[in-house]
C-alpha positions, 0 to 999 in steps of 0.5 A: 042384925047378926044374920044380915052382918053374916049373910052379906059380909064379903069375908070369905071366913064369916060366910063359910063359919056363919059367924061373924069374926069377933067370935072366930076361934082356934077350931074355926080357923083350923077348920076353914084351913082343912077344907079349903086346903089352904098351904101358908098361915101368915102371921102379921104384925106391925112393927115400929116403922108402921109396915106390916111384917110377915112370918110364914107357916107350911101348914104340914098337919093338924097337930101343928096348927094346933101348936101354932095357934095355941102358942104363936111364936117367938121373934126378935124384938129389937129388930122390929122396935129400937127401944127394945134391947137385944139382950132381952129381945125374945117376943112372942106373937100371939094371934087375934083370930078374928083378924083372920082373912084370905090372902089374895094375891098369894100364889098358893092358898093363903091365910093371913092372921094379925098379932099381937106382942107378948113378953117371955111372961105371958104379959101383953108387951107395955110398949107395942103400938097395939097394947097402948091402943087397946089400954087407951080404948079400955081407959076411956070407957072405964072412966067416960062410959062411952066407947070410942069408934073411928075411921080414916079417909085414906088418900093416895096418888097413883102414878102411871105412864102418861096417857092422852087419849083422856087427859084430866084437869090440873087440880080437878080430878075431885070424883071424876070418872073413867075414862077420865081416870086411868085408875078407878077399876084399881081402886075398885078392885082395892075396894073388893080386896078390903072388904074381903079382908075384913075391912068395913068400906064405906066408899071410895072415889077419885080426889082433887089431885090429877096432873101429868109430867112429861112422862106420867099421870098422876091421880089422887083417889080415896077409900073411906070406912065405916066406924068401928072400934078404936083397934079394928079402925087400924087394922083395917086401914093398915091392911088397906095401905098393904092391899093398895101397895101389892095392887100397884105392884100387880099393875106396874103402878106406883102407890104413895100416901106420901103427904105431898106428892109434888110441888105446888099440888094438892097433898095426901091426908089421912083424916080421922072420924070419930064418935062415941057410943052408949049402950049401942047409940051415937051420942055425937048429936041429937035432933037438934044439932051437936050434944055437949059431950061431942062439944067437950070431946072436941075441946080435949083433942084441941088441947092436944092437937099441937102434941098429936101431931108428933104422931099423926105428921111423922116425917118432914114433908109432913109439914109441906101440906100444912100450909093456908090455902091447900085444904089442909089446917094450920090453925087450932079451932073447930067449925062446922062443914069448914075445911080451914078447921082442924076439927071439922063437924061434918054433915050427919043427917041430923034432922028428919028430911024428905029427900029421899021421898022428893027424889023419888015421889014413886016411893011408897010407905014411910021412910025410916029416920036413921039417926046415928051417923054424926062424927067429928073429923080430925084434919091434921094427919096425913099418910105418915101417921103412926096409926096406933099411937095416933088413935090412943092419943086422941082417945086421951085427949077426947078423955081430957075434954069429956072430964074436964070441967070448963070443956065446953067454954074451951070449945065455945072460944075456938069455934069459928064459922068462916074461912080463917084464910080470908084477909078479912078474918085475919084477927081470928086468924092471928088469935088462934095457936098454930100447928107445929111448922116441922118435926122439930117443933112437933117433938117439942110439944111432945116433950112437953105434954109427955106426962099427960100420955104417960099418965095412968101407964097408958103410954111407956116413957120409952115409947114417948122418947123414942118418937122426941128422938126420931122427929128430932133426928129429921134436923128439920127447924125451919125447913120451909124457910130453907126450901122457899123457891128451891123446886129441886131441893124440894123435889129431891125431899119429897121423892125420899119419902114416897113410900111413908109408913 
């Protein structure tokens, strides 16, 4: 299995070094740089705004490389995080060798490495986003015995000049192919580059959203990943967003992950699929169906869902997407293959079937039963999500459910197998708790649940306070009501957040 992982891996360092990225050492990085005439080494890290930052080094000697890769470098933390004060702001950025990849856009041969933040004492920065997630994942495994894995569905719009040769139908773009989509080649290029950069890509396709204006064509696309451990799940999403934006710049089109791109059209989500592993085995389902441990996990996520929006839906237009009849959740509930619920249980290949044999009668031999694909999907987040904090919050919430004695009862009470937006099911809809309708309300829920997130030292108080302050600063209370039937004002607001996170 390890040999196959190396043999078929598109990451250039993995192929050259003949080892998985998880085994990369400082010596490996220096060896690759030396033997491939790498001229520039970039340290990358995520600041408070969720975007990748960069520190450039010119490779001048092996001694210099040894120094950089052994000790990291110093940065001004107060310019990266609002809650770090200027009078003691110096931080170290220390490279994580397993994240190394070749920059596919650089004019000169360049290597990229993601970094972690450390204090003057050489300790991890407690409030660093990647360390908050690391703490949450470690605590989850210690307390439950399970390994948390996740992956994202990254939806985005491509805005390009209008082409009438093969027009697309309004809001009918799901799985459209060229020539009825202009951006298939861009998406395929993105898939290849993301994989070369270490992302575990599952697939890509065009999404429902498609429309044209007098001058522009808008197409919605999605890239979905395979489940990996929490920190890597976030890293591959962050790098994918960077790659897509760089491709947009290269091809002269606009890439947007905004939850709403325009009024009255499909918004973009960033759904998070999750699973639990024990001894390398997916514990979410057996051959009968969803396991009790999966239901408990879901109960925990639902319990904290209202406050989780503070990390997953961080700008005012997030709440223009979370409205009825838009395949986006509005109420706290879960169900099977049901796109009106907050937590969905997608098809998971639970039962043994003969589908491949039926489709391919010429196939000889026994088709192996491959278990372990079942996930559960949290459907509220969007492209504005602060991914490190969101993933950490989901882990803590899921752990609460696993450890709670009444979690199975809570899960049973919140299970819904109908479309709650249909008039005939209005009574069910009214019984369910509602998701926040604004950043202001989301902040209130986070403040109310602040002790839960700070428990056991995972989220520092300053981090929670910073989120509450930021969300309250939008002053978007009753925003939907204020914007009702005001298309120009809504468009202006949407345009403001075109390049969120």
